[in-house]
C-alpha positions as CSV (number, residue, x, y, z in Angstrom):
1,X,-50.0,139.9,-7.8
2,X,-47.3,139.8,-5.4
3,X,-44.5,137.2,-4.7
4,X,-45.4,134.1,-3.0
5,X,-49.2,134.2,-3.7
6,X,-50.6,131.2,-5.8
7,X,-52.9,131.9,-8.8
8,X,-56.4,130.6,-8.3
9,X,-57.8,128.4,-11.2
10,X,-60.3,130.2,-13.3
11,X,-63.5,128.0,-13.0
12,X,-64.9,129.6,-16.2
13,X,-62.2,128.3,-18.6
14,X,-62.5,124.8,-17.2
15,X,-66.1,124.8,-17.9
16,X,-65.9,126.0,-21.2
17,X,-63.4,123.3,-22.0
18,X,-65.7,120.5,-20.7
19,X,-68.4,121.9,-22.9
20,X,-66.2,121.8,-25.9
21,X,-65.1,118.2,-25.3
22,X,-68.7,117.2,-24.7
23,X,-69.9,118.9,-28.0
24,X,-67.1,117.3,-29.8
25,X,-68.1,114.0,-28.4
26,X,-71.8,114.6,-29.3
27,X,-70.8,115.4,-32.9
28,X,-68.6,112.3,-33.2
29,X,-71.5,110.2,-31.7
30,X,-73.9,111.7,-34.2
31,X,-71.5,111.2,-37.2
32,X,-70.9,107.6,-36.1
33,X,-74.7,107.2,-35.8
34,X,-75.4,108.9,-39.1
35,X,-72.7,106.7,-40.7
36,X,-74.3,103.7,-39.2
37,X,-77.8,104.6,-40.5
38,X,-76.6,105.3,-43.9
39,X,-74.8,101.9,-44.1
40,X,-78.0,100.2,-42.5
41,X,-80.3,102.0,-45.1
42,X,-78.3,101.1,-48.2
43,X,-77.6,97.4,-47.0
44,X,-81.2,96.8,-46.0
45,X,-83.2,94.5,-48.5
46,X,-86.1,96.4,-49.8
47,X,-89.3,94.7,-50.9
48,X,-90.6,96.4,-54.0
49,X,-93.3,95.9,-56.8
50,X,-91.0,96.3,-59.8
51,X,-89.6,92.8,-60.0
52,X,-91.1,92.2,-63.4
53,X,-90.3,95.7,-64.7
54,X,-87.3,96.5,-66.8
55,X,-85.4,99.5,-65.4
56,X,-83.4,101.1,-68.2
57,X,-80.3,103.0,-67.2
58,X,-79.3,105.2,-70.4
59,X,-75.8,105.9,-71.3
60,X,-74.1,108.8,-69.6
61,X,-77.1,109.8,-67.2
62,X,-74.9,109.8,-64.0
63,X,-75.2,108.7,-60.5
64,X,-78.0,110.9,-59.3
65,X,-80.2,110.1,-62.3
66,X,-79.4,106.3,-61.9
67,X,-80.4,106.6,-58.2
68,X,-83.5,108.5,-59.3
69,X,-84.5,105.5,-61.5
70,X,-84.2,103.1,-58.7
71,X,-86.2,105.3,-56.5
72,X,-89.0,105.3,-59.2
73,X,-89.0,101.5,-59.1
74,X,-89.3,101.6,-55.4
75,X,-85.9,100.1,-54.8
76,X,-84.4,103.1,-53.0
77,X,-86.1,105.0,-50.3
78,X,-83.4,107.2,-49.2
79,X,-81.7,108.4,-52.4
80,X,-79.4,111.0,-50.6
81,X,-78.1,108.4,-48.4
82,X,-77.4,106.1,-51.1
83,X,-75.6,108.8,-53.3
84,X,-73.5,109.8,-50.3
85,X,-72.4,106.2,-49.7
86,X,-71.7,105.3,-53.3
87,X,-69.6,108.6,-53.6
88,X,-67.7,108.1,-50.5
89,X,-67.0,104.4,-51.3
90,X,-66.0,105.0,-54.8
91,X,-69.1,103.1,-56.4
92,X,-70.4,106.0,-58.4
93,X,-68.0,105.3,-61.1
94,X,-68.3,102.7,-63.9
95,X,-72.1,102.5,-63.8
96,X,-73.1,100.6,-67.0
97,X,-76.1,101.5,-69.2
98,X,-78.6,98.9,-70.0
99,X,-81.9,97.2,-69.1
100,X,-81.9,95.7,-65.7
101,X,-84.6,93.7,-63.6
102,X,-84.3,93.7,-59.8
103,X,-85.4,90.8,-57.7
104,X,-87.6,91.7,-54.7
105,X,-86.4,92.1,-52.0
106,X,-83.1,93.5,-53.0
107,X,-80.9,96.2,-51.1
108,X,-80.0,99.4,-52.8
109,X,-76.3,98.6,-52.6
110,X,-77.0,95.3,-54.3
111,X,-78.9,97.1,-57.1
112,X,-76.1,99.5,-57.5
113,X,-73.5,96.8,-57.6
114,X,-75.6,95.0,-60.2
115,X,-75.4,98.0,-62.4
116,X,-71.7,98.4,-61.9
117,X,-71.3,94.8,-63.0
118,X,-73.4,95.4,-66.1
119,X,-75.6,92.5,-65.3
120,X,-78.1,93.6,-68.0
121,X,-81.3,91.8,-68.7
122,X,-81.8,90.4,-72.1
123,X,-85.0,89.3,-73.6
124,X,-84.7,86.1,-75.9
125,X,-86.1,85.0,-79.1
126,X,-85.6,81.6,-80.5
127,X,-85.9,81.0,-84.3
128,X,-86.5,77.3,-85.0
129,X,-84.7,75.5,-87.9
130,X,-86.9,75.3,-90.9
131,X,-88.7,78.6,-90.4
132,X,-89.0,80.6,-93.6
133,X,-89.0,84.5,-93.7
134,X,-92.7,84.7,-93.4
135,X,-92.7,82.7,-90.1
136,X,-89.6,84.4,-88.8
137,X,-91.2,87.9,-89.5
138,X,-94.4,86.7,-87.6
139,X,-92.6,85.3,-84.8
140,X,-90.3,88.4,-84.4
141,X,-93.2,90.8,-84.7
142,X,-95.3,88.9,-82.1
143,X,-92.4,88.2,-79.5
144,X,-90.4,91.3,-79.8
145,X,-93.0,94.0,-80.6
146,X,-90.1,95.8,-82.5
147,X,-91.8,96.2,-85.7
148,X,-94.8,94.7,-87.8
149,X,-94.5,91.4,-89.7
150,X,-94.6,93.6,-92.8
151,X,-91.9,95.7,-91.6
152,X,-89.7,92.7,-90.9
153,X,-90.4,91.2,-94.3
154,X,-89.2,94.3,-95.8
155,X,-85.9,94.1,-94.1
156,X,-85.6,90.6,-95.3
157,X,-86.2,91.5,-98.8
158,X,-82.8,93.4,-98.8
159,X,-80.1,91.1,-99.7
160,X,-77.4,93.6,-99.1
161,X,-76.0,91.8,-95.7
162,X,-75.1,88.7,-97.6
163,X,-73.9,90.2,-100.9
164,X,-70.4,88.9,-100.2
165,X,-71.6,85.5,-99.1
166,X,-74.2,84.9,-101.9
167,X,-74.2,87.5,-104.6
168,X,-77.0,85.8,-106.5
169,X,-79.4,85.9,-103.6
170,X,-82.5,88.0,-104.0
171,X,-83.5,88.0,-100.3
172,X,-82.3,86.8,-96.9
173,X,-84.4,83.6,-97.1
174,X,-82.2,80.9,-95.7
175,X,-79.4,83.3,-94.1
176,X,-81.3,84.0,-91.1
177,X,-79.5,81.4,-89.0
178,X,-82.0,79.4,-86.5
179,X,-80.7,80.0,-83.0
180,X,-81.5,82.0,-79.8
181,X,-80.9,85.6,-79.6
182,X,-80.7,88.2,-76.8
183,X,-82.1,91.6,-77.2
184,X,-82.9,94.7,-75.2
185,X,-85.2,97.7,-75.4
186,X,-82.7,99.5,-77.5
187,X,-82.3,96.6,-80.0
188,X,-83.6,97.7,-83.4
189,X,-85.4,95.5,-86.0
190,X,-82.3,96.0,-88.1
191,X,-80.1,94.8,-85.3
192,X,-82.1,91.5,-84.9
193,X,-81.7,91.0,-88.7
194,X,-77.9,91.7,-88.6
195,X,-77.6,89.2,-85.6
196,X,-79.0,86.4,-87.5
197,X,-77.1,87.0,-90.7
198,X,-73.7,87.3,-88.6
199,X,-74.7,84.0,-86.8
200,X,-74.9,82.5,-90.3
201,X,-71.6,83.9,-91.3
202,X,-69.9,82.6,-88.1
203,X,-71.3,79.0,-88.8
204,X,-70.1,79.0,-92.4
205,X,-66.5,78.2,-91.8
206,X,-63.6,78.6,-94.1
207,X,-63.3,74.9,-94.5
208,X,-67.0,74.5,-95.5
209,X,-66.5,77.2,-98.1
210,X,-63.5,75.2,-99.5
211,X,-65.7,72.1,-99.5
212,X,-68.4,74.0,-101.6
213,X,-65.8,75.0,-104.0
214,X,-64.6,71.2,-104.4
215,X,-68.3,70.4,-105.1
216,X,-68.5,73.4,-107.6
217,X,-71.5,74.5,-105.7
218,X,-72.0,78.3,-105.0
219,X,-72.9,78.7,-101.3
220,X,-76.5,79.9,-102.5
221,X,-76.9,76.5,-103.9
222,X,-75.6,74.8,-100.7
223,X,-77.9,76.8,-98.6
224,X,-80.9,76.2,-100.9
225,X,-80.1,72.3,-100.8
226,X,-79.7,72.4,-97.0
227,X,-83.1,74.4,-96.5
228,X,-84.8,71.4,-98.4
229,X,-83.0,68.8,-96.3
230,X,-83.8,70.7,-93.2
231,X,-87.6,70.8,-94.1
232,X,-87.7,67.0,-95.1
233,X,-85.6,65.5,-92.4
234,X,-87.6,64.6,-89.3
235,X,-84.8,62.8,-87.4
236,X,-81.1,63.7,-87.3
237,X,-79.8,60.4,-88.8
238,X,-82.0,61.0,-91.8
239,X,-80.3,64.3,-93.1
240,X,-77.1,62.7,-94.8
241,X,-79.4,60.2,-96.6
242,X,-81.8,62.7,-97.7
243,X,-78.9,64.8,-98.9
244,X,-77.5,61.9,-100.7
245,X,-80.8,61.1,-102.4
246,X,-81.4,64.8,-103.6
247,X,-77.8,65.0,-104.7
248,X,-78.1,61.7,-106.6
249,X,-81.4,63.2,-108.4
250,X,-79.7,66.4,-109.3
251,X,-76.8,64.5,-110.8
252,X,-79.0,62.6,-113.2
253,X,-81.5,65.6,-113.8
254,X,-84.3,63.9,-112.1
255,X,-86.9,66.3,-110.6
256,X,-86.3,66.5,-106.5
257,X,-90.1,66.4,-106.1
258,X,-89.8,67.7,-102.6
259,X,-93.2,68.6,-101.1
260,X,-91.8,71.6,-99.1
261,X,-90.9,73.3,-102.2
262,X,-94.5,73.6,-103.7
263,X,-95.7,74.6,-100.3
264,X,-93.1,77.4,-100.3
265,X,-94.3,78.4,-103.7
266,X,-97.8,78.6,-102.4
267,X,-96.6,80.8,-99.6
268,X,-94.9,83.1,-101.9
269,X,-98.1,83.4,-103.9
270,X,-100.1,84.0,-100.6
271,X,-102.2,81.2,-101.4
272,X,-101.1,78.4,-99.0
273,X,-104.1,77.0,-96.9
274,X,-102.2,74.6,-94.8
275,X,-103.1,71.7,-96.8
276,X,-100.2,70.1,-98.6
277,X,-102.6,67.6,-100.4
278,X,-104.4,70.6,-102.0
279,X,-104.0,69.8,-105.9
280,X,-103.5,73.2,-107.0
281,X,-100.4,73.7,-104.9
282,X,-98.7,70.7,-106.5
283,X,-99.7,71.8,-109.9
284,X,-98.5,75.6,-109.3
285,X,-96.1,76.6,-112.1
286,X,-93.5,78.2,-110.0
287,X,-89.5,77.8,-110.3
288,X,-89.7,76.8,-106.7
289,X,-92.0,73.7,-107.5
290,X,-89.5,70.9,-107.8
291,X,-92.3,68.6,-109.1
292,X,-92.6,70.6,-112.3
293,X,-88.9,71.9,-112.5
294,X,-85.7,70.0,-112.4
295,X,-82.6,71.2,-110.5
296,X,-82.6,73.3,-107.4
297,X,-85.2,76.1,-106.9
298,X,-84.0,79.7,-107.4
299,X,-83.2,80.0,-103.7
300,X,-83.7,78.5,-100.1
301,X,-87.1,77.9,-98.9
302,X,-86.3,78.2,-95.1
303,X,-83.4,78.7,-92.7
304,X,-81.3,75.5,-92.4
305,X,-79.3,74.8,-89.2
306,X,-75.8,73.7,-88.9
307,X,-76.5,69.8,-89.4
308,X,-78.4,70.5,-92.6
309,X,-75.7,72.7,-94.0
310,X,-73.1,70.0,-93.2
311,X,-75.3,67.3,-94.7
312,X,-75.5,69.3,-98.0
313,X,-71.8,69.5,-98.0
314,X,-71.1,65.9,-96.9
315,X,-74.0,63.8,-98.2
316,X,-73.8,60.1,-97.4
317,X,-72.5,57.9,-100.3
318,X,-75.6,55.8,-101.6
319,X,-77.4,55.1,-104.6
320,X,-80.7,56.0,-103.2
321,X,-83.3,57.9,-105.6
322,X,-86.4,57.9,-103.4
323,X,-87.5,58.2,-99.9
324,X,-91.0,58.2,-98.1
325,X,-91.9,58.3,-94.4
326,X,-91.8,55.0,-92.7
327,X,-93.7,55.6,-89.5
328,X,-94.8,57.9,-86.7
329,X,-91.4,58.4,-85.4
330,X,-90.2,60.5,-88.3
331,X,-87.7,58.0,-90.1
332,X,-88.0,57.6,-93.7
333,X,-87.6,54.5,-95.9
334,X,-85.0,54.9,-98.6
335,X,-85.2,53.1,-102.0
336,X,-83.1,52.7,-105.1
337,X,-85.7,51.8,-107.7
338,X,-89.3,53.1,-108.3
339,X,-90.7,49.6,-107.6
340,X,-89.0,49.7,-104.2
341,X,-90.4,53.0,-103.4
342,X,-93.9,52.2,-104.6
343,X,-93.9,49.2,-102.1
344,X,-92.7,51.6,-99.4
345,X,-95.3,54.1,-100.1
346,X,-98.0,51.3,-99.9
347,X,-96.5,50.3,-96.6
348,X,-96.7,53.9,-95.2
349,X,-100.2,54.2,-96.3
350,X,-101.1,51.1,-94.7
351,X,-99.4,52.1,-91.4
352,X,-101.0,55.6,-91.6
353,X,-104.4,53.9,-92.0
354,X,-103.8,51.8,-89.0
355,X,-102.7,54.6,-86.9
356,X,-106.0,56.6,-87.9
357,X,-108.0,53.5,-86.8
358,X,-106.4,53.4,-83.5
359,X,-103.6,51.1,-84.0
360,X,-105.7,48.0,-84.8
């Protein structure tokens, strides 16, 4: 090309440049749209049918397997989108194993965040005060389905977990503390028993252990006395008074004559028919029958609660030797002499008869 002549623009190069910019723009728009769709799909609440179902996230299964569990539950409809989102946002780490329940509707992102928090779902079982091992085993078998009643009783027959607390104990009767316990699908029957024993150990403070030593009462005797108090007392204010009455009887060698003890003896013999007035129960020659044998029975007859244990260690200061129910509200009438007690018993029978006749 000679001097003085201008170079003509190349139309083909300009056209190719425009097409490149257009392509980049389309890619950016597509990426933005894709990102928006991913964000929308992971944040959109999903209605599912697994609200009552437990979804178990096993330890170490990873993000992909966790998302697959959520997909199986109907919570995640686009697993690849969720996996991409949690990876890019750093939510794929620290997913915590456990049992989970997810409300419906819930977004996949909310489900993942719940797993990251470790908001684990627990089943609960409550052991009432005054239940013995037979009742606890039956309750655990029915409520948890972890083992049979006989399997639970076999675990309770091993006093190993309380050897340091009560070396003379033959079984765990009295040491399965009445409380509400959380458990999951991975909780074993052994775990449940250990929870209850640990709870008892937590409640038994050092100051209570020192108090038992002052009273010259081994812990096993304290728990045994507390178990009778817990079975006899119907209202909280009666506990220290019943404790005082039983302690006074023990001090003078008078039989405790507590009905729950011969009932327990019948249960041990597999013979209790639910009728405490059955004469053979009261006549049963068992060391647990405190009508026939003085002193405390060989061990607890049920699981005492905190207040019953405290009453056994700190009974009221009275000279009572007798008590009997005084009415339908559960209060007892306490007496110092046999004559006073007999009068109270007659009053109770009259009241009971009135109640049976409709209160007339």
